[in-house]
N, C-alpha and C positions, 0 to 999 in steps of 0.2 A: 525653598530651593525648588527650582522648576524641574519637571520630569522630562527626561530625553526619550523621545519616540525612537524605538528601534528602527533603523533603516537597513533592512537586509540587503537591499540593492547595493549599498555602499560598503557595507561590512563584509560581504562575501564576494570573493574574487570570481570573475567570469574568465573562463577559459575555453578554447576550442579544443576538442577531443575526438578521437575515432571512436564510432559506435562500438566497435569490438574491443576497444580498450576499457569499456565500462563494464562493471559487474552488477548484476541484479541482486537486490538485497534479500538474503535468506531470512531476515527478521521482518519482512514486510507483513503488516498486519492482515493483508488480504489472503496470505497463503493458508491452505488447509492440508498440507502434505507433510509426511514424515521425512522423506528424502529430499533435502533442500539443495540439490546440486543445480547448477545453472540450467541444465536441460529439464530437469523436472519442474523448475520454477517458470521456465517459459511455457511448458506444456500446460501447467495449472492456469497460467494467466489466460492462455487462449481457450481452455475448455471451460473454465469456471468464472472468469472475470472479464470476458467480452473483449479480449485484446484485438480480436479480429476486427471488431467494429471500429477500434481506434485506428488499426492499419488502414481500413478502407477509408476512414475520414482523412487521414494524412495523404493517401494516394490521390483521393478526389480533391482535397482543398488545400494540401500543403501542411507543412510544419509550422505552426503559428508562433510569432515571436513572444507571446505571453506564456508559452508552454516549456520555458527552460527548465530542465531537470535540475533537482538539487542533489548534489552528491557529497559524500564524506569520504575523506581519506583514511583507510583503515589497512593496517598491515601492508602498506606499499600499493594498495589497489584503490581506485576510485569506485566506491559502492553507491548505487542509485538509491537515494533515500526517498525522493519523491519523483515520480514519473516513470515508475517500472514498466507499466503497460505501454507507454509510448516508446521507450527505449527497447523493449521486447519486439514491438512492432517493427521498428527500424532494423533491428537484427534479423528478423525474419524476412524482410524485403531484400537484404543483402544475401542471406542464405535460407531459402524456404525449407531446406532439409531439417532445420532445427525444430520445426513445429510438428504437431501430431498430423498423421497422414490425411485426415479429413480436411485440413486446411492447406496442406502443402501444395496440391495440384492447382488449387484456385490461385494461390499467390504466384505460383510459377507462371501461370497464364496471364496474370495482372502484369507481371513484371517484364514480359517479353518486350523488348525494345524500350525499356524505361531504365534510366539511370537512378538507382537507389541513393538515399542520402547516406553518406559514409562519415561525415563529421557534423557535429552540432556544438553549440556552446552550451555549457553548464555552469551553474554557481556552485562553488565549493564552500560548504558550510564549514565553520571553524571547529566544530565537534558534533558528534551524534546527539549529545545533550542538547545543545542549542537548536539542532535541527528538529529534535523532538518537540520543543515548545512551538516552533514554527508550524510543524505538522498538526499539533493539537489545535492551534488557533485556526488553522486553515479548515480542518475537517469537522471540528466539533463546536466552534463558536460562531462562524460566520454564515453568510448566505449562500455559499457554494453548495454543490450537491454534498450532502453530508453522509458520513458513515451511518449505519443503523445504530440505534441505541446499543444493541448487543456487541457490535463491533467496537463501539467506544468503551464499553465495559472491559472487553478483553485488552484493549489498548492500555488503559490505566491499570488493570490488575497485572499485565505483564511486567510493568515497571515495579510494582510491589514485590512480585515474585524475584526480581533481581536485587532486592535488598532495601528499596526505599520504603520508608513508613508512609502511612496514610497522611499523617501530619505533614510530611515533607512534600508529598504530592499536592496536598491542599495548598501549601505555600507556593509551590512552583506553578500550578495552574489556577491562577486567580479567576474567580467567577464561575468555577466547574464544581458541581456537586460530586465530588470524587467519592465520598462514602456510598452515595446511592449506587454508583457504577460498581464499586467494590462489592456491594451487597447483590447487585444484579448478577454479576459473574458467579458469585457463590451459590445463589439460588438456582442459576442455570446449571451449574455443576451438580447440585443435588438432584435437580430434575432428571439429568441424564443418567444418574446412578439408581433411580428409583427401580425396585424389584417388580412392582405389579403393573407394569406397562408392556405392550407388545413390542416386538422388534421394529415394527412399521412405525409406531408412535415415537420410539427412541430414536430412529433415524431421523424423523422430522425435527425432533427437538435438538438433535445434535448438529444440524446443518444451520451454522451461523448466518449463512447468506440469505436464507429464506425464513427461518423461524421468527414468527411474531412474538416478541417478548412481552406485549402488553397484557395478554391474558394471564401469564404467570405472574406479572407485577401486581395485578389486581389481587391474586390469591394471597401473596406474602405481604 
């Protein structure tokens, strides 16, 4: 029996939606914040995840047709699963007041005499579960700019925390060394909790954005 290659373009409906009708995903793996309100998510994406660079790229070059966000319908809302920085940038162009002050003035100046994009096309995934498979393939397996190894470890461990077994994750994510990522997460957590390290070192270890896990990997 021949294998059917998944065609997300055909499987997921494409709709036109207002930017302000989209919700950013509080479960986005990029986030490093406790309070995951929409305002705090936008602030974190600008301060820590270079959303301003995305905004400037859209301002200079336009919103590319191959950058259609993927959304999931949850509790009556369309939640952005892939493309949170892009959507946050478009929201900020419409209302610069939603971003931290250090970016607000610059965006206001940029948008003088400029009409922001108020509607975009999005693809609606059939479920968060299916969207997770898509996201894993896009960011951990192929040639796009990949998440760091530590980001990937937290991605897989988060699903284990939600009740899936390692065996289920291995079955779901073919070709991924899930046990290694689970071990990486656990060892990183152990490192964070060590007693005999300085606060400065602990702060560096805790920062998943910049901490180089390879040294720790060699140790364990």
